[in-house]
Each structure stands twice: as C-alpha cells, then as structure tokens.
C-alpha positions in Angstrom: -7.9 9.9 15.1 -7.4 6.3 14.1 -9.4 7.0 10.9 -7.1 9.8 9.9 -3.6 9.4 8.3 -1.0 12.1 8.0 -0.1 15.4 9.6 -0.2 18.1 6.9 -1.5 16.1 4.0 -4.2 14.0 5.7 -6.7 11.4 4.6 -9.8 10.6 6.8 -11.7 7.5 5.7 -15.2 6.1 6.3 -17.4 3.2 5.2 -17.7 -0.5 5.5 -17.3 -3.4 3.1 -21.1 -4.0 2.7 -22.3 -0.5 3.4 -23.6 2.1 1.0 -20.2 3.5 0.0 -16.5 3.8 0.9 -15.2 7.3 1.0 -12.9 9.9 2.5 -11.7 13.4 2.8 -8.3 14.6 1.8 -7.1 17.8 3.5 -3.9 19.7 3.0 -3.7 19.1 -0.8 -1.7 21.9 -2.3 -3.7 24.2 -4.6 -3.2 24.4 -8.3 -2.4 20.8 -8.9 -3.8 19.5 -12.2 -6.2 16.6 -11.4 -6.3 13.8 -13.9 -9.5 12.0 -13.0 -8.6 9.2 -15.5 -5.4 8.6 -13.6 -7.2 8.4 -10.3 -9.7 5.9 -11.7 -6.9 3.9 -13.2 -5.3 3.6 -9.7 -8.6 2.3 -8.4 -8.9 -0.1 -11.3 -5.5 -1.6 -10.3 -7.0 -2.3 -6.8 -10.5 -3.3 -7.8 -11.8 -6.9 -7.2 -12.7 -9.2 -10.1 -9.8 -8.0 -12.3 -8.4 -11.5 -12.9 -8.9 -15.2 -12.1 -6.5 -15.0 -9.1 -8.5 -12.3 -7.3 -11.8 -12.3 -5.5 -14.8 -12.7 -7.8 -16.6 -9.7 -6.3 -17.6 -7.5 -9.3 -17.4 -3.8 -8.4 -16.9 -0.9 -10.9 -15.3 1.2 -8.1 -16.1 4.5 -9.9 -14.9 7.4 -7.8 -17.0 10.5 -7.4 -15.0 13.6 -6.4 -17.3 15.9 -4.4 -15.3 19.0 -3.5 -12.0 20.7 -3.6 -11.7 21.1 -7.4 -12.3 23.9 -9.8 -11.7 23.9 -13.5 -9.6 20.7 -13.2 -7.3 22.0 -10.5 -7.1 21.6 -6.7 -8.3 24.6 -4.8 -6.5 23.8 -1.5 -9.8 23.0 0.3 -10.8 19.5 1.4 -11.4 17.0 -1.3 -14.3 14.8 -0.5 -15.0 11.6 -2.5 -17.1 8.4 -2.4 -17.0 5.0 -4.2 -20.4 3.3 -4.0 -20.7 -0.4 -3.2 -22.9 -2.6 -5.4 -22.0 -6.2 -5.7 -22.0 -7.2 -2.0 -23.5 -10.7 -1.1 -24.1 -10.2 2.6 -25.9 -13.6 2.8 -22.6 -15.3 2.1 -21.5 -14.3 5.6 -24.6 -15.3 7.5 -23.0 -18.5 8.8 -20.3 -16.5 10.5 -22.6 -14.1 12.3 -21.9 -15.7 15.6 -18.5 -17.3 15.1 -15.0 -15.9 14.9 -12.8 -16.6 11.8 -9.3 -17.7 13.0 -6.6 -15.0 12.6 -9.2 -12.5 11.4 -10.2 -9.3 13.1 -13.6 -10.8 14.1 -12.6 -11.6 17.7 -10.6 -8.4 18.4 -13.3 -6.1 17.0 -15.9 -7.9 19.1 -13.8 -7.8 22.2 -13.0 -4.1 21.8 -16.4 -2.7 20.7 -18.8 -5.3 22.0 -20.2 -5.9 18.5 -18.9 -6.4 14.9 -20.2 -6.2 11.4 -19.8 -9.8 10.2 -20.6 -8.9 6.6 -17.3 -9.1 4.8 -15.5 -7.9 7.9 -17.1 -4.5 7.9 -14.5 -1.9 8.7 -11.7 -4.4 8.9 -12.3 -5.5 5.3 -9.5 -4.8 2.7 -12.2 -3.0 0.7 -11.6 0.0 2.9 -8.3 0.5 1.2 -10.2 2.1 -1.7 -9.9 5.4 0.1 -6.2 5.0 0.4 -5.9 4.5 -3.3 -7.8 7.7 -4.0 -5.7 9.7 -1.5 -2.5 8.1 -2.9 -3.5 9.0 -6.4 -4.0 12.6 -5.5 -0.6 12.6 -3.7 1.0 11.0 -6.8 -0.3 13.8 -9.0 1.5 16.3 -6.7 4.7 14.3 -6.5 4.7 13.9 -10.3 5.3 17.7 -10.6 8.5 17.2 -8.6 9.7 14.3 -10.7 9.2 11.7 -8.0 8.1 8.3 -9.1 6.8 5.3 -7.1 6.7 1.7 -8.4 5.8 -1.3 -6.4 5.7 -4.9 -7.6 5.2 -8.5 -6.4 8.7 -9.8 -5.7 7.7 -13.1 -3.9 4.8 -15.5 -3.6 5.4 -18.3 -1.1 8.8 -19.6 -2.0 8.9 -18.2 -5.6 11.1 -15.2 -5.3 12.9 -12.6 -7.4 16.4 -11.4 -6.8 16.3 -8.6 -4.2 18.2 -6.2 -6.5 15.3 -4.3 -8.2 17.8 -2.8 -10.7 17.9 -6.2 -12.5 14.3 -5.8 -13.7 12.3 -3.6 -16.0 9.7 -2.7 -13.4 7.3 -1.4 -16.1 6.7 -5.1 -17.0 5.0 -5.6 -13.6 1.7 -4.3 -15.0 1.8 -6.7 -17.9 0.6 -9.7 -15.9 -2.1 -10.5 -13.3 0.4 -11.1 -10.5 2.2 -7.7 -11.0 5.6 -9.3 -11.2 8.3 -7.8 -13.5 9.8 -11.2 -14.3 7.5 -12.9 -16.8 8.6 -16.5 -16.0 8.4 -16.0 -12.3 5.0 -14.4 -12.8 3.8 -17.5 -14.6 5.0 -19.7 -11.7 3.4 -17.4 -9.1 0.1 -17.3 -11.0 0.0 -21.1 -11.3 0.7 -21.5 -7.6 -2.1 -19.0 -6.6 -4.6 -20.8 -8.9 -3.6 -24.2 -7.3 -4.0 -22.8 -3.8 -7.3 -21.2 -4.7 -8.7 -24.5 -6.1 -7.9 -26.1 -2.7 -9.8 -23.4 -0.9 -6.6 -22.1 0.7 -4.6 -18.9 0.6 -0.9 -17.9 0.2 1.2 -14.9 1.1 4.3 -13.1 -0.2 6.2 -9.9 -0.5 5.7 -6.5 -2.3 8.8 -4.5 -3.1 8.5 -0.7 -3.6 11.0 1.7 -5.2 10.9 5.5 -5.0 13.0 7.5 -7.5 13.7 11.2 -7.6 13.0 11.9 -3.9 15.1 14.9 -2.7 17.3 14.6 0.4 16.1 16.1 3.6 12.7 14.5 3.9 11.9 13.0 7.3 12.2 14.3 10.9 14.8 13.2 13.4 14.0 11.1 16.5 10.2 10.3 16.3 9.3 11.3 12.8 11.9 9.3 10.9 11.0 8.6 7.3 11.5 4.9 7.5 9.4 4.8 10.7 6.6 6.6 9.0 6.8 4.3 5.9 6.8 1.3 8.3 3.7 2.6 10.1 1.9 3.2 6.8 2.8 -0.2 5.4 1.9 -2.1 8.5 -1.5 -0.4 8.6 -2.4 -2.3 5.4 -4.6 -5.3 5.8 -2.6 -8.6 6.1 0.8 -6.8 6.3 3.1 -8.6 8.7 6.6 -7.2 8.1 8.5 -4.2 6.8 12.2 -3.7 6.0 14.0 -1.0 4.1 17.3 -1.2 2.3 19.2 -4.4 3.1 17.0 -4.8 6.2 17.5 -8.0 8.1 20.2 -9.1 5.6 22.4 -6.3 6.8 23.4 -8.4 9.8 25.2 -10.7 7.5 27.7 -8.1 6.5 30.4 -5.9 8.3 30.4 -2.2 8.5 33.1 -2.0 5.8 30.7 -3.8 3.4 27.5 -2.2 4.5 28.5 1.5 4.5 27.3 3.5 1.4 30.4 5.5 0.3 29.8 9.1 -0.7 31.0 10.5 -4.0 30.6 14.0 -5.6 27.7 13.9 -8.2 26.4 16.6 -10.5 27.1 20.3 -10.1 27.6 20.6 -6.4 28.0 24.4 -6.4 24.8 24.8 -8.4 22.9 22.2 -6.3 23.7 24.0 -3.1 21.8 27.0 -4.5 18.7 25.0 -5.3 16.7 23.8 -2.3 15.5 20.3 -2.8 18.2 19.4 -5.4 19.1 15.8 -4.9 22.2 15.2 -6.9 25.0 17.2 -5.2 26.3 14.0 -3.5 25.8 10.4 -4.5 26.7 7.0 -3.1 28.5 4.0 -4.6 25.9 1.6 -3.1 22.5 1.9 -1.5 22.4 -0.6 1.3 20.7 2.1 3.3 17.6 2.1 1.1 17.8 5.9 0.4 17.3 6.8 4.1 20.0 7.6 6.7 19.3 8.9 10.2 15.6 8.8 9.4 16.0 11.3 6.6 16.1 10.8 2.8 19.6 11.1 1.2 18.6 11.6 -2.4 19.2 8.0 -3.5 16.4 5.6 -4.5 14.2 4.6 -1.5 13.5 0.9 -1.6 11.7 -1.3 0.9 9.8 -4.6 1.2 6.5 -5.4 2.8 5.5 -9.0 3.8 1.9 -10.0 3.5 0.5 -13.1 5.2 -2.0 -15.6 3.6 -5.5 -14.2 3.7 -7.2 -15.3 7.0 -10.6 -16.3 5.4 -10.2 -19.7 3.8 -12.8 -21.9 2.2 -11.9 -24.9 4.4 -13.4 -26.2 7.6 -11.8 -24.8 10.7 -12.3 -25.2 14.4 -13.1 -22.0 16.2 -15.4 -20.5 18.9 -18.6 -18.6 18.8 -19.7 -15.3 20.4 -20.8 -17.4 23.5 -17.2 -18.6 23.7 -18.3 -22.2 22.9 -16.4 -24.5 20.5 -17.7 -24.2 16.9 -16.9 -25.3 13.3 -16.7 -22.8 10.5 -16.4 -23.2 6.7 -16.4 -19.8 5.1 -18.4 -19.0 2.0 -18.4 -16.2 -0.5 -15.7 -14.6 -2.7 -12.2 -14.0 -1.3 -8.7 -13.3 -2.6 -6.5 -16.4 -2.5 -3.5 -14.0 -2.4 -3.5 -10.3 -1.6 -0.3 -9.5 -3.4 -1.7 -8.4 -6.9 -4.1 -5.9 -5.3 -1.8 -4.9 -2.5 0.7 -3.4 -5.0 -1.3 -0.2 -5.7 -2.1 0.2 -2.0 1.6 0.1 -1.1 2.3 2.7 -3.7 -0.6 4.9 -2.4 0.6 4.8 1.2 4.1 5.6 0.0 2.9 8.6 -1.9 0.9 10.0 1.0 3.9 9.6 3.4 6.3 11.3 1.0 3.9 14.2 0.1 3.2 14.7 3.8 6.9 14.8 4.6 7.7 17.2 1.8 4.9 19.6 2.9 6.5 19.5 6.4 9.9 20.4 5.0 10.2 24.1 4.4 13.1 23.7 1.9 11.2 21.8 -0.7 8.8 23.6 -3.0 6.1 22.1 -5.3 
C-alpha cells in the first residue's frame, strides 16, 4: 500500500526515473467533473525539468496521456489511468555510481531494504516520480474549483533569504512571474542569484515552501488519528527532500502566551442562513489565524496555511567520501543533470498533495456536497 495515497480519493503510482514511463491510477474521482486537459498539462509544466536556468537540464516534454475514466470531457466516476513517457534520460551519467552510495541519498536504504537498487537517476526514489502526484493533484483541483476552494503555494525562503511569514502581505499571483516562484520580485532576484552561484560551485541549497488554502469549509478532518493537519503533514513529508512541516504559527507559537495565541471568535456573515447550508464556512470568523485554519484537527473555515522545509538536494557535483556495495571506502563525484534547489519545482507538488488531502477529506465528510 505504500504506492497508494488517500482513502476515498486515491492515487496509485508506478514507474522509475529512467524507465519507459511514469504513471498512475486515480480512483474515487467524483463523476461529472469537467476535465480541463490544458490545465492538467499546465500543472505538469510547472513541475517539469528544464524550465529555467536554475533547474535540472533534463529536457522532458512531460505530456500526459489520460487513458480511462473520461467521457465527453467529464469524469465518469471510474478509475482514471494515465501515463507520462520518459524520453531524455541519460542513464550513462549514473554508471560511476552503480556500486557506490551517494551520501544522504536513498541509495543505501533502498539497497539495504530490497537487496538491490536502480542506480539510474535514483529509480523509484527519484523526484521524477512526483509527476504522478501532479496529475492526481490537478484532477483534485478541478473538483475543488467547483467548491470555490483555492490552493496557492510559493517559495518563501531559500537558505537565509526569507519573506515575512505573513502571506497576506504579498500578491501571491506574482509567484508565477519568476523562475523561483517567489511573490516578492526583489527577494526572487536574490534567491535566483544565490541558486545560480551554488549551482556553479556544484553544490545545492534548500529552503521553504509556504502554502495557503482559501475557501475550505469547516468540518474537514477526522478527530484523533485522522486530523487534517496530520494528514497534510504526512502528505508533505512524503515529498522528496522534505524535512519539516508546520501549520499556523507552528514552532513560533511557543514564543507567545495563550492570551496572545488564541484566535478569538466573532460572528460573520448570515449565521442563521449559514446553519441551513451544509458546508457554509462563514457563520463564524476569527480575529486572527494563529491556528492556521485548523483546530482540533478539523478545518474551522479560515485560511489554511502551512510551511514545508526542503533540504539541499543530496546529489552534488563535488567529490565526496562514501562506501561501495561491498562496504569498502570509496570516492564519488556525481555526474549528470540535477536540481541545485528543489524549491521552484516543489511548489506545484506541494499544491498537488494539498489538493488530494482536501478532496479526500471532503469526500469522507457527509455534510459537504460537490
């Protein structure tokens, strides 16, 4: 089951970085949803390699082929199968690491667990596998769009270059206007310059992606072991290179007192009318949103916002000491095309995983209708 995500809305993925294709099967997609294939392709284009000078130079078209589950432009409710074919894989670039383990990569753990590994681009551990997540997330976004739910992620920090944590200070639409996907143009220039500098040195750098969900109704999430923030955390930490997750004020909340941290409730909208409309999310509001739109593990109708930390990419083009498959000391200098920073291409993946978590939670909640 480790290749399947979700409970009602599910995504099962397959494929390897240098195999014939990456693909998946989405099940539980509600019927009657208009499928905008251009939108799905656009989501893949945001993730695809070779899109700028600060991403890997691998040149893939990443054209998605939808194989089933659609009729006359709408979902039928049956499984949606899809594939994205691989083309520009240079397997020979990885030949020198056939018998050695890259430090901090999945090479050793895969070898130890399975007794073998696909050394070509990391095989199943490659970030290329996230193609399937973007397709599944795009389909989930199409369903959420009908409910007025929006999801926007952006690069909020690269190394020590950081934006203010209050996302309301920025026009988030501007994130798609630069290669780094940062809504602050000046910070974006600084981030891009740093990434290029690190890339030239054969090194890598990490950072943070912030995600904001608007329009989510209250009541999404299950108490105890199905809490919404726990499911979001699980989804985000399953993304390659993700190292940390926090929602709302997160770790900064320890710096305040309860009197400062509590989100005070206030009447909002037509409360009497809202009570008669399942899923309406404006009968009660809050003066602040330190909770990140989630309380008791359940959405409260306010914006959901969280941050995901990504480490520097493990594969660097510098000489490193390691060991080989015979457990003997070895020296490795990686070759090939690699991202110097995952942040620009991680943004659409964060959005995709968020969309799948939310749609899955909504489909589990009987009071919310599409």
